[in-house]
C-alpha positions in Angstrom: -9.0 -13.7 21.7 -9.8 -9.9 22.7 -12.9 -8.0 22.0 -13.0 -5.8 18.9 -14.4 -2.4 19.7 -16.1 -1.2 16.7 -15.6 2.2 15.1 -17.8 4.4 13.2 -18.3 3.6 9.5 -16.1 0.5 10.0 -17.7 -1.4 6.9 -17.1 1.6 4.7 -13.5 2.1 6.0 -12.9 -1.5 5.2 -14.2 -1.2 1.6 -12.0 1.8 1.2 -9.0 0.2 2.9 -9.2 -2.7 0.4 -9.6 -0.4 -2.6 -6.7 1.8 -1.6 -4.7 -1.4 -0.1 -5.1 -3.2 -3.7 -3.6 -0.2 -5.6 -1.0 -0.1 -3.0 -0.5 -3.6 -3.4 -0.1 -3.6 -7.1 2.1 -0.5 -7.2 4.3 -2.1 -4.6 4.8 -5.0 -7.2 3.3 -7.6 -4.8 0.9 -8.8 -7.4 -2.4 -8.1 -8.8 -5.9 -9.0 -7.6 -8.4 -10.4 -10.0 -12.0 -9.1 -9.9 -13.4 -12.3 -8.6 -10.8 -12.9 -5.8 -12.6 -12.8 -2.5 -12.4 -9.8 -0.3 -10.9 -12.2 2.6 -8.0 -13.0 0.4 -7.3 -9.5 -0.2 -7.7 -8.6 3.4 -5.0 -11.2 4.3 -2.6 -10.2 1.4 -2.9 -6.5 2.3 -2.7 -6.8 5.9 0.4 -8.8 5.4 2.0 -6.4 3.1 1.4 -3.5 5.3 3.0 -5.3 8.3 5.9 -6.2 6.2 6.4 -2.7 5.1 5.9 -1.4 8.7 3.0 0.5 7.9 1.1 -1.0 10.6 1.8 -2.9 13.7 1.1 -6.7 13.6 -1.5 -8.0 15.5 -1.0 -10.1 18.7 -0.6 -13.8 18.1 -3.8 -14.7 19.9 -5.8 -11.9 17.7 -4.0 -13.0 14.3 -7.5 -13.8 12.7 -9.5 -12.3 9.9 -12.2 -10.5 12.1 -9.2 -8.7 13.7 -7.3 -7.8 10.3 -10.5 -6.5 9.0 -10.7 -4.2 11.9 -6.8 -3.3 11.8 -7.4 -2.4 8.1 -10.4 0.0 8.9 -8.5 1.6 11.7 -5.4 2.0 9.2 -7.8 3.7 6.5 -9.3 5.9 9.4 -5.9 7.2 10.1 -4.8 7.6 6.5 -7.7 9.6 5.3 -7.5 13.3 5.2 -9.2 14.9 8.1 -12.4 16.3 6.0 -13.1 12.8 4.6 -16.9 11.9 5.0 -15.8 8.7 6.7 -13.5 10.3 9.3 -14.6 10.2 12.7 -14.5 12.6 15.4 
């Protein structure tokens, strides 16, 4: 398993990725999350759909776990946000 390099605002980026990813998940017709669904369930489902739709690269087999999925979603959100967004680094 490879080490995960933290990014600035990673927790907030993950929260935003879950929010945006949930809307994408629903609009895509993949289903709808209940308000009481655990964040880990949402992360796995959103990650799987984004990989299936070729919006993100799949993780390497040895890194295919929840911490890496969360990190991958945070990176996806960082790249997706507009340049002037407060969570954007650099």
